[in-house]
N, CA, C and O atoms as CSV, one atom per row, in Angstrom:
chain,resi,resn,atom,element,x,y,z
A,1,MET,N,N,-108.484,157.250,202.646
A,1,MET,CA,C,-108.409,156.261,201.475
A,1,MET,C,C,-107.325,155.332,201.140
A,1,MET,O,O,-106.225,155.787,200.825
A,2,GLU,N,N,-107.498,154.315,201.173
A,2,GLU,CA,C,-106.441,153.416,201.269
A,2,GLU,C,C,-105.692,153.166,199.838
A,2,GLU,O,O,-106.385,152.961,198.841
A,3,THR,N,N,-104.475,153.182,199.764
A,3,THR,CA,C,-103.681,152.902,198.530
A,3,THR,C,C,-103.475,151.418,198.324
A,3,THR,O,O,-103.545,150.686,199.311
A,4,GLU,N,N,-103.241,150.935,197.192
A,4,GLU,CA,C,-103.187,149.431,196.850
A,4,GLU,C,C,-101.951,149.097,197.700
A,4,GLU,O,O,-101.971,147.979,198.214
A,5,THR,N,N,-100.869,149.877,197.941
A,5,THR,CA,C,-99.707,149.400,198.914
A,5,THR,C,C,-100.193,149.164,200.210
A,5,THR,O,O,-99.810,148.220,200.901
A,6,GLN,N,N,-101.033,150.004,200.561
A,6,GLN,CA,C,-101.536,149.784,202.036
A,6,GLN,C,C,-102.448,148.459,202.069
A,6,GLN,O,O,-102.460,147.768,203.087
A,7,THR,N,N,-103.121,148.158,201.073
A,7,THR,CA,C,-104.111,146.919,201.401
A,7,THR,C,C,-103.347,145.848,200.848
A,7,THR,O,O,-103.773,144.774,201.273
A,8,LYS,N,N,-102.340,145.717,200.030
A,8,LYS,CA,C,-101.924,144.467,199.605
A,8,LYS,C,C,-100.991,143.864,200.839
A,8,LYS,O,O,-100.043,144.498,201.302
A,9,LYS,N,N,-101.395,142.544,201.308
A,9,LYS,CA,C,-100.582,141.846,202.127
A,9,LYS,C,C,-99.143,141.321,201.650
A,9,LYS,O,O,-98.996,140.832,200.530
A,10,LEU,N,N,-98.277,141.427,202.403
A,10,LEU,CA,C,-97.073,140.984,202.102
A,10,LEU,C,C,-96.686,139.517,202.721
A,10,LEU,O,O,-97.078,139.131,203.822
A,11,ILE,N,N,-95.884,138.791,201.868
A,11,ILE,CA,C,-95.752,137.364,202.277
A,11,ILE,C,C,-94.465,137.408,203.372
A,11,ILE,O,O,-93.445,138.052,203.128
A,12,THR,N,N,-94.621,136.773,204.387
A,12,THR,CA,C,-93.849,136.750,205.412
A,12,THR,C,C,-92.733,135.970,205.531
A,12,THR,O,O,-91.731,136.316,206.157
A,13,GLY,N,N,-92.917,134.516,204.726
A,13,GLY,CA,C,-92.057,133.339,204.961
A,13,GLY,C,C,-92.627,132.372,205.917
A,13,GLY,O,O,-92.142,131.244,206.006
A,14,ARG,N,N,-93.762,132.796,206.736
A,14,ARG,CA,C,-94.200,131.985,207.790
A,14,ARG,C,C,-95.687,131.165,207.230
A,14,ARG,O,O,-96.204,130.298,207.935
A,15,GLU,N,N,-96.168,131.494,206.133
A,15,GLU,CA,C,-97.188,130.854,205.343
A,15,GLU,C,C,-97.231,129.346,205.530
A,15,GLU,O,O,-96.189,128.753,205.810
A,16,GLY,N,N,-98.350,128.708,205.395
A,16,GLY,CA,C,-98.471,127.310,205.681
A,16,GLY,C,C,-98.353,126.992,207.172
A,16,GLY,O,O,-98.116,127.865,208.007
A,17,GLY,N,N,-98.535,125.660,207.478
A,17,GLY,CA,C,-98.605,125.275,208.758
A,17,GLY,C,C,-98.564,123.753,208.974
A,17,GLY,O,O,-98.857,123.002,208.044
A,18,PRO,N,N,-98.216,123.292,210.153
A,18,PRO,CA,C,-98.414,121.801,210.319
A,18,PRO,C,C,-100.001,121.213,210.063
A,18,PRO,O,O,-100.986,121.930,210.236
A,19,ILE,N,N,-100.069,119.972,209.679
A,19,ILE,CA,C,-101.240,119.472,209.574
A,19,ILE,C,C,-101.054,117.960,210.446
A,19,ILE,O,O,-100.025,117.292,210.543
A,20,LYS,N,N,-102.258,117.708,210.967
A,20,LYS,CA,C,-102.308,116.417,211.841
A,20,LYS,C,C,-102.291,115.471,210.829
A,20,LYS,O,O,-102.889,115.633,209.765
A,21,LEU,N,N,-101.414,114.162,211.202
A,21,LEU,CA,C,-101.254,113.221,210.283
A,21,LEU,C,C,-102.662,112.420,209.822
A,21,LEU,O,O,-102.905,111.877,208.744
A,22,ASP,N,N,-103.351,112.521,210.806
A,22,ASP,CA,C,-104.662,111.745,210.282
A,22,ASP,C,C,-105.485,112.378,209.372
A,22,ASP,O,O,-106.210,111.723,208.623
A,23,VAL,N,N,-105.440,113.802,209.357
A,23,VAL,CA,C,-105.980,114.655,208.216
A,23,VAL,C,C,-105.252,114.539,207.034
A,23,VAL,O,O,-105.889,114.420,205.988
A,24,ALA,N,N,-103.897,114.552,207.003
A,24,ALA,CA,C,-103.299,114.477,205.877
A,24,ALA,C,C,-103.200,112.943,205.166
A,24,ALA,O,O,-102.916,112.764,203.981
A,25,ALA,N,N,-103.482,111.929,206.097
A,25,ALA,CA,C,-103.708,110.493,205.388
A,25,ALA,C,C,-105.173,110.520,204.679
A,25,ALA,O,O,-105.297,109.969,203.586
A,26,ARG,N,N,-106.338,111.192,205.331
A,26,ARG,CA,C,-107.509,111.215,204.813
A,26,ARG,C,C,-107.479,111.918,203.407
A,26,ARG,O,O,-108.039,111.479,202.401
A,27,TRP,N,N,-106.781,113.013,203.483
A,27,TRP,CA,C,-106.862,113.951,202.175
A,27,TRP,C,C,-105.963,113.214,200.986
A,27,TRP,O,O,-106.353,113.250,199.819
A,28,THR,N,N,-104.862,112.613,201.326
A,28,THR,CA,C,-104.083,111.930,200.432
A,28,THR,C,C,-104.921,110.637,199.979
A,28,THR,O,O,-104.909,110.381,198.775
A,29,LYS,N,N,-105.498,109.972,200.664
A,29,LYS,CA,C,-106.487,108.898,200.352
A,29,LYS,C,C,-107.749,109.298,199.409
A,29,LYS,O,O,-108.141,108.664,198.430
A,30,ASN,N,N,-108.248,110.407,199.893
A,30,ASN,CA,C,-109.209,111.174,198.893
A,30,ASN,C,C,-108.751,111.491,197.489
A,30,ASN,O,O,-109.512,111.339,196.533
A,31,TYR,N,N,-107.483,111.941,197.355
A,31,TYR,CA,C,-106.930,112.187,196.171
A,31,TYR,C,C,-106.757,111.017,195.247
A,31,TYR,O,O,-107.032,111.044,194.048
A,32,ARG,N,N,-106.263,109.956,195.923
A,32,ARG,CA,C,-105.596,108.653,195.399
A,32,ARG,C,C,-107.009,107.872,194.753
A,32,ARG,O,O,-106.972,107.154,193.754
A,33,GLU,N,N,-108.167,108.157,195.494
A,33,GLU,CA,C,-109.411,107.419,195.233
A,33,GLU,C,C,-110.030,108.158,194.136
A,33,GLU,O,O,-110.804,107.502,193.439
A,34,LYS,N,N,-109.829,109.538,193.801
A,34,LYS,CA,C,-110.404,110.399,192.724
A,34,LYS,C,C,-109.512,110.234,191.621
A,34,LYS,O,O,-109.996,110.458,190.512
A,35,HIS,N,N,-108.337,109.899,191.684
A,35,HIS,CA,C,-107.232,109.761,190.462
A,35,HIS,C,C,-106.370,108.561,190.632
A,35,HIS,O,O,-105.149,108.577,190.792
A,36,PRO,N,N,-107.200,107.442,190.575
A,36,PRO,CA,C,-106.355,106.097,190.491
A,36,PRO,C,C,-105.403,106.036,189.424
A,36,PRO,O,O,-105.634,106.436,188.283
A,37,GLY,N,N,-104.212,105.473,189.856
A,37,GLY,CA,C,-103.239,105.195,188.701
A,37,GLY,C,C,-102.482,106.476,188.421
A,37,GLY,O,O,-101.614,106.425,187.549
A,38,GLN,N,N,-102.710,107.668,189.079
A,38,GLN,CA,C,-102.052,108.884,188.663
A,38,GLN,C,C,-100.729,109.074,189.546
A,38,GLN,O,O,-100.516,108.297,190.477
A,39,THR,N,N,-99.867,110.086,189.253
A,39,THR,CA,C,-98.788,110.507,190.147
A,39,THR,C,C,-99.613,110.973,191.479
A,39,THR,O,O,-100.648,111.640,191.489
A,40,ILE,N,N,-98.930,110.477,192.546
A,40,ILE,CA,C,-99.420,110.602,193.902
A,40,ILE,C,C,-98.633,111.750,194.611
A,40,ILE,O,O,-99.207,112.513,195.388
A,41,SER,N,N,-97.322,111.851,194.326
A,41,SER,CA,C,-96.275,112.770,194.955
A,41,SER,C,C,-95.346,113.201,193.930
A,41,SER,O,O,-95.290,112.668,192.822
A,42,HIS,N,N,-94.505,114.316,194.360
A,42,HIS,CA,C,-93.105,114.499,193.872
A,42,HIS,C,C,-92.207,114.685,195.041
A,42,HIS,O,O,-92.530,114.897,196.210
A,43,LEU,N,N,-91.083,114.574,194.547
A,43,LEU,CA,C,-89.812,114.611,195.606
A,43,LEU,C,C,-88.827,115.567,194.719
A,43,LEU,O,O,-88.357,115.358,193.601
A,44,PHE,N,N,-88.676,116.683,195.588
A,44,PHE,CA,C,-87.695,117.753,195.325
A,44,PHE,C,C,-86.509,117.475,196.275
A,44,PHE,O,O,-86.825,117.124,197.412
A,45,GLY,N,N,-85.375,117.562,196.027
A,45,GLY,CA,C,-83.907,117.297,196.846
A,45,GLY,C,C,-83.670,118.422,197.607
A,45,GLY,O,O,-84.176,119.479,197.230
A,46,LYS,N,N,-82.954,118.396,198.672
A,46,LYS,CA,C,-82.624,119.490,199.436
A,46,LYS,C,C,-81.851,120.650,198.754
A,46,LYS,O,O,-82.106,121.841,198.933
A,47,GLU,N,N,-80.877,120.159,197.951
A,47,GLU,CA,C,-79.926,121.089,197.217
A,47,GLU,C,C,-80.789,122.091,196.399
A,47,GLU,O,O,-80.486,123.285,196.405
A,48,LEU,N,N,-81.840,121.639,195.707
A,48,LEU,CA,C,-82.527,122.603,194.846
A,48,LEU,C,C,-83.384,123.518,195.612
A,48,LEU,O,O,-83.488,124.721,195.375
A,49,LEU,N,N,-84.041,122.823,196.624
A,49,LEU,CA,C,-84.757,123.713,197.630
A,49,LEU,C,C,-84.092,124.873,198.249
A,49,LEU,O,O,-84.591,125.990,198.379
A,50,GLU,N,N,-82.780,124.455,198.660
A,50,GLU,CA,C,-81.800,125.458,199.387
A,50,GLU,C,C,-81.605,126.415,198.358
A,50,GLU,O,O,-81.856,127.574,198.688
A,51,THR,N,N,-81.172,126.201,197.049
A,51,THR,CA,C,-80.916,126.956,196.024
A,51,THR,C,C,-81.906,127.987,195.763
A,51,THR,O,O,-81.603,129.172,195.622
A,52,VAL,N,N,-83.080,127.536,195.699
A,52,VAL,CA,C,-84.223,128.560,195.448
A,52,VAL,C,C,-84.303,129.273,196.631
A,52,VAL,O,O,-84.181,130.496,196.558
A,53,LEU,N,N,-84.514,128.661,197.888
A,53,LEU,CA,C,-84.751,129.709,199.102
A,53,LEU,C,C,-83.745,130.466,199.343
A,53,LEU,O,O,-84.004,131.440,200.050
A,54,ASN,N,N,-82.376,130.320,198.896
A,54,ASN,CA,C,-81.257,131.208,199.098
A,54,ASN,C,C,-81.018,132.107,198.248
A,54,ASN,O,O,-80.010,132.809,198.322
A,55,GLN,N,N,-82.011,132.235,197.206
A,55,GLN,CA,C,-81.949,133.492,196.509
A,55,GLN,C,C,-82.351,134.657,197.054
A,55,GLN,O,O,-83.230,134.667,197.916
A,56,GLU,N,N,-81.711,135.861,196.585
A,56,GLU,CA,C,-81.646,137.053,197.344
A,56,GLU,C,C,-83.224,137.404,197.218
A,56,GLU,O,O,-83.800,137.391,196.131
A,57,GLY,N,N,-83.881,137.727,198.478
A,57,GLY,CA,C,-85.172,138.322,198.208
A,57,GLY,C,C,-86.343,137.149,198.381
A,57,GLY,O,O,-87.562,137.305,198.458
A,58,CYS,N,N,-85.636,136.040,198.412
A,58,CYS,CA,C,-86.721,134.744,198.398
A,58,CYS,C,C,-87.336,134.827,199.771
A,58,CYS,O,O,-86.626,135.191,200.709
A,59,VAL,N,N,-88.651,134.506,199.967
A,59,VAL,CA,C,-89.417,134.381,201.205
A,59,VAL,C,C,-90.179,133.009,201.216
A,59,VAL,O,O,-90.753,132.647,202.244
A,60,GLY,N,N,-90.188,132.284,200.133
A,60,GLY,CA,C,-91.028,131.177,200.051
A,60,GLY,C,C,-90.789,130.520,198.595
A,60,GLY,O,O,-90.044,131.009,197.746
A,61,ILE,N,N,-91.576,129.273,198.433
A,61,ILE,CA,C,-91.588,128.614,197.251
A,61,ILE,C,C,-93.126,128.417,196.973
A,61,ILE,O,O,-93.922,128.023,197.825
A,62,ARG,N,N,-93.445,128.740,195.672
A,62,ARG,CA,C,-94.522,128.467,194.982
A,62,ARG,C,C,-94.314,127.347,193.877
A,62,ARG,O,O,-93.393,127.319,193.061
A,63,PHE,N,N,-95.471,126.318,194.022
A,63,PHE,CA,C,-95.405,125.347,193.056
A,63,PHE,C,C,-96.627,125.422,192.206
A,63,PHE,O,O,-97.763,125.591,192.650
A,64,TYR,N,N,-96.251,125.257,190.716
A,64,TYR,CA,C,-97.399,125.155,189.897
A,64,TYR,C,C,-97.391,123.652,189.381
A,64,TYR,O,O,-96.405,122.914,189.391
A,65,TYR,N,N,-98.803,123.292,188.879
A,65,TYR,CA,C,-99.039,122.162,188.324
A,65,TYR,C,C,-98.596,122.371,186.829
A,65,TYR,O,O,-98.632,123.442,186.223
A,66,ALA,N,N,-98.189,121.202,186.362
A,66,ALA,CA,C,-97.912,121.430,184.938
A,66,ALA,C,C,-97.962,119.900,184.072
A,66,ALA,O,O,-97.785,118.820,184.636
A,67,ASN,N,N,-98.165,120.014,182.998
A,67,ASN,CA,C,-98.267,118.711,182.000
A,67,ASN,C,C,-97.172,118.850,180.988
A,67,ASN,O,O,-97.162,119.891,180.332
A,68,ASP,N,N,-96.303,118.000,180.781
A,68,ASP,CA,C,-95.259,117.967,179.701
A,68,ASP,C,C,-95.991,117.796,178.253
A,68,ASP,O,O,-97.215,117.749,178.133
A,69,HIS,N,N,-95.183,117.720,177.308
A,69,HIS,CA,C,-95.826,117.368,176.071
A,69,HIS,C,C,-96.401,116.142,175.773
A,69,HIS,O,O,-97.083,115.975,174.761
A,70,GLU,N,N,-96.149,115.191,176.661
A,70,GLU,CA,C,-96.786,113.716,176.617
A,70,GLU,C,C,-98.076,113.654,177.703
A,70,GLU,O,O,-98.767,112.656,177.909
A,71,GLY,N,N,-98.203,114.775,178.250
A,71,GLY,CA,C,-99.429,114.722,179.252
A,71,GLY,C,C,-98.946,114.466,180.824
A,71,GLY,O,O,-99.686,114.643,181.792
A,72,LYS,N,N,-97.705,114.062,180.886
A,72,LYS,CA,C,-97.233,113.614,182.342
A,72,LYS,C,C,-97.288,114.817,183.414
A,72,LYS,O,O,-96.961,115.942,183.038
A,73,LYS,N,N,-97.623,114.637,184.502
A,73,LYS,CA,C,-97.913,115.649,185.468
A,73,LYS,C,C,-96.453,115.971,186.171
A,73,LYS,O,O,-95.728,115.061,186.573
A,74,HIS,N,N,-96.111,117.341,186.271
A,74,HIS,CA,C,-95.055,117.963,186.937
A,74,HIS,C,C,-95.499,119.006,187.869
A,74,HIS,O,O,-96.536,119.668,187.830
A,75,LEU,N,N,-94.417,119.040,188.815
A,75,LEU,CA,C,-94.599,120.448,189.530
A,75,LEU,C,C,-93.458,121.227,189.232
A,75,LEU,O,O,-92.323,120.756,189.305
A,76,ILE,N,N,-93.716,122.492,188.871
A,76,ILE,CA,C,-92.680,123.493,188.764
A,76,ILE,C,C,-92.463,124.438,189.825
A,76,ILE,O,O,-93.442,125.088,190.191
A,77,LEU,N,N,-91.262,124.647,190.431
A,77,LEU,CA,C,-91.188,125.468,191.571
A,77,LEU,C,C,-90.324,126.668,191.376
A,77,LEU,O,O,-89.263,126.658,190.753
A,78,THR,N,N,-90.797,127.578,191.888
A,78,THR,CA,C,-90.369,129.096,191.642
A,78,THR,C,C,-90.002,129.873,193.295
A,78,THR,O,O,-90.733,129.650,194.260
A,79,GLY,N,N,-89.047,130.578,193.365
A,79,GLY,CA,C,-88.920,131.454,194.549
A,79,GLY,C,C,-89.952,132.503,194.492
A,79,GLY,O,O,-90.438,132.844,193.414
A,80,VAL,N,N,-90.329,133.066,195.693
A,80,VAL,CA,C,-91.323,133.944,195.953
A,80,VAL,C,C,-90.924,135.223,196.638
A,80,VAL,O,O,-90.502,135.150,197.792
A,81,ARG,N,N,-91.009,136.297,196.084
A,81,ARG,CA,C,-90.688,137.550,196.898
A,81,ARG,C,C,-91.720,137.918,198.003
A,81,ARG,O,O,-92.842,137.418,197.927
A,82,ASN,N,N,-91.465,138.613,198.848
A,82,ASN,CA,C,-92.411,139.187,199.887
A,82,ASN,C,C,-93.630,139.929,199.569
A,82,ASN,O,O,-94.508,140.207,200.386
A,83,ASP,N,N,-93.622,140.336,197.903
A,83,ASP,CA,C,-94.928,141.070,197.473
A,83,ASP,C,C,-95.741,140.023,196.850
A,83,ASP,O,O,-96.917,140.302,196.612
A,84,GLY,N,N,-95.217,138.654,196.496
A,84,GLY,CA,C,-96.101,137.803,195.950
A,84,GLY,C,C,-95.493,137.526,194.570
A,84,GLY,O,O,-96.104,136.673,193.927
A,85,THR,N,N,-94.694,137.928,194.130
A,85,THR,CA,C,-94.080,137.956,192.753
A,85,THR,C,C,-93.333,136.768,192.752
A,85,THR,O,O,-92.748,136.510,193.804
A,86,ASP,N,N,-93.210,135.926,191.743
A,86,ASP,CA,C,-92.357,134.726,191.359
A,86,ASP,C,C,-90.890,135.289,190.923
A,86,ASP,O,O,-90.742,136.199,190.108
A,87,GLN,N,N,-89.956,134.693,191.509
A,87,GLN,CA,C,-88.519,134.908,190.903
A,87,GLN,C,C,-88.444,133.870,189.908
A,87,GLN,O,O,-88.251,132.667,190.080
A,88,THR,N,N,-88.643,134.578,188.735
A,88,THR,CA,C,-88.379,133.671,187.485
A,88,THR,C,C,-87.472,134.293,186.450
A,88,THR,O,O,-87.400,135.504,186.239
A,89,GLY,N,N,-86.798,133.371,185.835
A,89,GLY,CA,C,-85.918,133.693,184.482
A,89,GLY,C,C,-84.851,134.699,184.901
A,89,GLY,O,O,-84.209,134.687,185.950
A,90,GLU,N,N,-84.778,135.542,183.930
A,90,GLU,CA,C,-83.658,136.591,183.934
A,90,GLU,C,C,-84.449,137.887,184.093
A,90,GLU,O,O,-85.470,138.097,183.438
A,91,GLU,N,N,-83.985,138.695,184.925
A,91,GLU,CA,C,-84.612,140.040,185.271
A,91,GLU,C,C,-83.605,141.047,185.489
A,91,GLU,O,O,-82.577,140.738,186.091
A,92,PHE,N,N,-83.817,142.385,185.005
A,92,PHE,CA,C,-83.071,143.585,185.489
A,92,PHE,C,C,-83.592,143.828,186.594
A,92,PHE,O,O,-84.816,143.954,186.628
A,93,CYS,N,N,-82.695,143.983,187.998
A,93,CYS,CA,C,-82.973,144.102,189.235
A,93,CYS,C,C,-82.306,145.214,189.681
A,93,CYS,O,O,-81.330,145.666,189.082
A,94,ASP,N,N,-82.858,145.798,190.912
A,94,ASP,CA,C,-82.103,146.709,191.650
A,94,ASP,C,C,-80.974,146.115,192.521
A,94,ASP,O,O,-80.911,144.887,192.469
A,95,PRO,N,N,-80.196,146.645,193.201
A,95,PRO,CA,C,-79.156,146.230,194.007
A,95,PRO,C,C,-79.683,144.956,194.987
A,95,PRO,O,O,-78.955,144.000,195.251
A,96,ILE,N,N,-80.913,145.083,195.427
A,96,ILE,CA,C,-81.207,144.087,196.407
A,96,ILE,C,C,-82.347,143.159,195.884
A,96,ILE,O,O,-83.237,142.663,196.574
A,97,GLY,N,N,-82.154,143.008,194.490
A,97,GLY,CA,C,-82.929,141.977,193.950
A,97,GLY,C,C,-84.343,142.151,193.357
A,97,GLY,O,O,-84.969,141.288,192.741
A,98,ILE,N,N,-84.772,143.498,193.665
A,98,ILE,CA,C,-86.222,143.747,193.181
A,98,ILE,C,C,-86.355,144.104,191.622
A,98,ILE,O,O,-85.697,144.983,191.065
A,99,PRO,N,N,-87.267,143.321,191.037
A,99,PRO,CA,C,-87.281,143.489,189.704
A,99,PRO,C,C,-87.516,144.905,189.140
A,99,PRO,O,O,-88.191,145.618,189.882
A,100,LEU,N,N,-87.107,145.462,187.994
A,100,LEU,CA,C,-87.135,146.780,187.572
A,100,LEU,C,C,-87.951,146.707,186.167
A,100,LEU,O,O,-87.568,145.967,185.261
A,101,THR,N,N,-89.060,147.496,186.059
A,101,THR,CA,C,-89.538,147.754,184.787
A,101,THR,C,C,-88.753,148.814,184.017
A,101,THR,O,O,-87.925,149.524,184.588
A,102,ALA,N,N,-89.001,148.903,182.820
A,102,ALA,CA,C,-88.535,150.018,181.915
A,102,ALA,C,C,-88.946,151.367,182.567
A,102,ALA,O,O,-88.208,152.349,182.493
A,103,GLU,N,N,-90.013,151.387,183.140
A,103,GLU,CA,C,-90.733,152.704,183.504
A,103,GLU,C,C,-89.841,153.001,184.817
A,103,GLU,O,O,-89.520,154.154,185.103
A,104,ALA,N,N,-89.537,152.106,185.444
A,104,ALA,CA,C,-88.953,152.192,186.975
A,104,ALA,C,C,-87.527,152.523,186.659
A,104,ALA,O,O,-87.003,153.344,187.413
A,105,LEU,N,N,-86.859,152.072,185.756
A,105,LEU,CA,C,-85.575,152.377,185.429
A,105,LEU,C,C,-85.360,153.892,184.749
A,105,LEU,O,O,-84.323,154.551,184.830
A,106,ALA,N,N,-86.394,154.220,184.168
A,106,ALA,CA,C,-86.264,155.647,183.431
A,106,ALA,C,C,-86.641,156.920,184.816
A,106,ALA,O,O,-86.181,158.050,184.982
A,107,ARG,N,N,-87.529,156.227,185.526
A,107,ARG,CA,C,-88.066,157.244,186.744
A,107,ARG,C,C,-86.900,157.246,187.722
A,107,ARG,O,O,-86.869,158.284,188.382
A,108,VAL,N,N,-85.997,156.434,187.983
A,108,VAL,CA,C,-84.906,156.538,188.999
A,108,VAL,C,C,-83.536,156.893,188.415
A,108,VAL,O,O,-82.535,157.124,189.092
A,109,GLY,N,N,-83.611,156.909,187.020
A,109,GLY,CA,C,-82.260,157.277,186.259
A,109,GLY,C,C,-81.261,156.251,186.605
A,109,GLY,O,O,-80.110,156.579,186.894
A,110,VAL,N,N,-81.661,154.984,186.590
A,110,VAL,CA,C,-80.746,153.859,186.475
A,110,VAL,C,C,-80.246,153.362,185.183
A,110,VAL,O,O,-81.073,152.922,184.385
A,111,THR,N,N,-79.055,153.376,184.890
A,111,THR,CA,C,-78.469,153.202,183.652
A,111,THR,C,C,-77.763,151.905,183.702
A,111,THR,O,O,-77.504,151.359,182.630
A,112,ALA,N,N,-77.450,151.391,184.722
A,112,ALA,CA,C,-76.780,149.975,184.716
A,112,ALA,C,C,-77.341,149.061,185.755
A,112,ALA,O,O,-76.635,148.724,186.705
A,113,PRO,N,N,-78.589,148.636,185.629
A,113,PRO,CA,C,-79.082,147.575,186.606
A,113,PRO,C,C,-78.273,146.386,186.571
A,113,PRO,O,O,-77.447,146.084,185.710
A,114,LEU,N,N,-78.643,145.663,187.732
A,114,LEU,CA,C,-78.001,144.362,187.819
A,114,LEU,C,C,-78.882,143.279,187.185
A,114,LEU,O,O,-80.098,143.262,187.375
A,115,PHE,N,N,-78.276,142.423,186.466
A,115,PHE,CA,C,-78.848,141.310,185.681
A,115,PHE,C,C,-78.916,140.063,186.564
A,115,PHE,O,O,-77.920,139.364,186.749
A,116,LYS,N,N,-79.976,139.827,187.044
A,116,LYS,CA,C,-80.137,138.548,187.894
A,116,LYS,C,C,-80.820,137.339,187.123
A,116,LYS,O,O,-81.706,137.444,186.275
A,117,THR,N,N,-80.306,136.316,187.529
A,117,THR,CA,C,-81.022,134.857,186.832
A,117,THR,C,C,-81.378,134.073,188.071
A,117,THR,O,O,-80.583,133.785,188.965
A,118,TYR,N,N,-82.701,133.750,188.029
A,118,TYR,CA,C,-83.280,133.070,189.122
A,118,TYR,C,C,-83.600,131.678,188.669
A,118,TYR,O,O,-84.128,131.419,187.588
A,119,ASP,N,N,-83.259,130.842,189.530
A,119,ASP,CA,C,-83.428,129.253,189.330
A,119,ASP,C,C,-84.884,129.006,189.452
A,119,ASP,O,O,-85.525,129.500,190.379
A,120,VAL,N,N,-85.469,128.197,188.472
A,120,VAL,CA,C,-86.781,127.720,188.528
A,120,VAL,C,C,-86.719,126.295,188.383
A,120,VAL,O,O,-86.035,125.861,187.456
A,121,GLY,N,N,-87.349,125.445,189.184
A,121,GLY,CA,C,-87.169,123.900,189.315
A,121,GLY,C,C,-88.235,123.201,188.766
A,121,GLY,O,O,-89.395,123.602,188.667
A,122,ASP,N,N,-87.728,122.020,188.376
A,122,ASP,CA,C,-88.392,120.789,187.798
A,122,ASP,C,C,-87.805,119.613,188.067
A,122,ASP,O,O,-87.119,119.589,189.089
A,123,GLN,N,N,-87.886,118.631,187.430
A,123,GLN,CA,C,-87.174,117.393,187.473
A,123,GLN,C,C,-87.363,116.644,188.808
A,123,GLN,O,O,-86.443,115.978,189.284
A,124,SER,N,N,-88.433,116.747,189.343
A,124,SER,CA,C,-88.820,115.981,190.791
A,124,SER,C,C,-88.836,114.799,190.384
A,124,SER,O,O,-88.755,114.548,189.181
A,125,VAL,N,N,-88.939,113.902,191.270
A,125,VAL,CA,C,-89.067,112.485,191.375
A,125,VAL,C,C,-90.399,111.928,191.568
A,125,VAL,O,O,-90.857,111.701,192.688
A,126,PRO,N,N,-91.071,111.691,190.391
A,126,PRO,CA,C,-92.656,111.326,190.868
A,126,PRO,C,C,-92.818,109.949,191.353
A,126,PRO,O,O,-92.011,109.057,191.091
A,127,CYS,N,N,-93.914,109.784,192.091
A,127,CYS,CA,C,-94.429,108.537,192.664
A,127,CYS,C,C,-95.640,108.313,192.142
A,127,CYS,O,O,-96.369,109.297,192.016
A,128,PRO,N,N,-96.120,107.046,191.736
A,128,PRO,CA,C,-95.315,106.038,191.506
A,128,PRO,C,C,-94.513,106.160,190.159
A,128,PRO,O,O,-94.753,106.951,189.247
A,129,GLY,N,N,-93.540,105.243,190.215
A,129,GLY,CA,C,-92.643,105.251,188.837
A,129,GLY,C,C,-91.368,105.531,189.077
A,129,GLY,O,O,-90.599,105.397,188.125
A,130,SER,N,N,-90.834,105.972,190.347
A,130,SER,CA,C,-89.266,106.071,190.489
A,130,SER,C,C,-88.932,105.362,191.681
A,130,SER,O,O,-89.657,105.183,192.660
A,131,PRO,N,N,-87.513,104.896,191.461
A,131,PRO,CA,C,-87.097,104.356,192.639
A,131,PRO,C,C,-87.220,105.312,194.043
A,131,PRO,O,O,-87.228,106.543,194.055
A,132,GLY,N,N,-87.312,104.436,195.187
A,132,GLY,CA,C,-87.528,105.157,196.383
A,132,GLY,C,C,-88.953,105.934,196.700
A,132,GLY,O,O,-89.078,106.792,197.573
A,133,CYS,N,N,-89.901,105.512,195.909
A,133,CYS,CA,C,-91.146,105.953,196.336
A,133,CYS,C,C,-91.458,105.551,197.838
A,133,CYS,O,O,-90.965,104.558,198.373
A,134,PRO,N,N,-92.257,106.358,198.410
A,134,PRO,CA,C,-92.484,106.101,199.720
A,134,PRO,C,C,-93.622,104.908,199.909
A,134,PRO,O,O,-94.505,104.582,199.115
A,135,LYS,N,N,-93.329,104.383,201.164
A,135,LYS,CA,C,-94.363,103.344,201.525
A,135,LYS,C,C,-94.837,103.811,202.857
A,135,LYS,O,O,-94.035,103.870,203.789
A,136,GLY,N,N,-96.016,104.128,203.004
A,136,GLY,CA,C,-96.550,104.492,204.456
A,136,GLY,C,C,-98.081,105.048,204.337
A,136,GLY,O,O,-98.822,104.938,203.360
A,137,ILE,N,N,-98.309,105.562,205.366
A,137,ILE,CA,C,-99.739,106.069,205.438
A,137,ILE,C,C,-100.317,107.022,204.581
A,137,ILE,O,O,-101.513,106.954,204.299
A,138,LEU,N,N,-99.453,108.061,204.063
A,138,LEU,CA,C,-99.652,109.090,203.168
A,138,LEU,C,C,-99.642,108.474,201.648
A,138,LEU,O,O,-100.302,109.028,200.770
A,139,SER,N,N,-98.846,107.276,201.372
A,139,SER,CA,C,-99.236,107.024,199.972
A,139,SER,C,C,-100.109,105.946,199.981
A,139,SER,O,O,-100.456,105.536,198.873
A,140,GLY,N,N,-100.574,105.358,201.018
A,140,GLY,CA,C,-101.677,104.233,200.756
A,140,GLY,C,C,-100.954,102.876,200.796
A,140,GLY,O,O,-101.668,101.901,200.561
A,141,ASP,N,N,-99.685,102.659,201.049
A,141,ASP,CA,C,-99.100,101.534,201.239
A,141,ASP,C,C,-98.622,101.224,202.564
A,141,ASP,O,O,-98.022,102.038,203.267
A,142,SER,N,N,-98.926,99.901,202.937
A,142,SER,CA,C,-98.556,99.736,204.404
A,142,SER,C,C,-97.052,99.463,204.416
A,142,SER,O,O,-96.542,99.094,203.358
A,143,LEU,N,N,-96.189,99.625,205.652
A,143,LEU,CA,C,-95.009,99.503,205.671
A,143,LEU,C,C,-94.565,97.857,205.942
A,143,LEU,O,O,-93.370,97.581,206.053
A,144,SER,N,N,-95.442,96.970,206.023
A,144,SER,CA,C,-94.928,95.671,206.151
A,144,SER,C,C,-95.235,94.954,204.882
A,144,SER,O,O,-94.887,93.782,204.736
């Protein structure tokens, strides 16, 4: 009999992969045609991405779609552990960064867990509407 631990797949950090430019161009065009006038991309700077990726135990980044109080589209990003859980907010963790529940604390007799604060990102630069929006095949704008 398999246990939940045996059947649960771990995230390796190698998820995702390349996509051919012509396929990416068709897909982004499909989106623009279905959502005219809406945000078509978000840019996150290297510094924030590295900050999140360099958090202890982080093997990837998950993006959440979100709308602010005015209905504007946002992407929220968070680091992800190899068990698929998000690194969010402030958590009591063991010395290697694994979050601990009250039950786990009591079971192992930990009286002074580490308190970790994880960064969660927003404040991306949406396009259209921001300086530096791309011109090219993925945005539907010609380079000339």
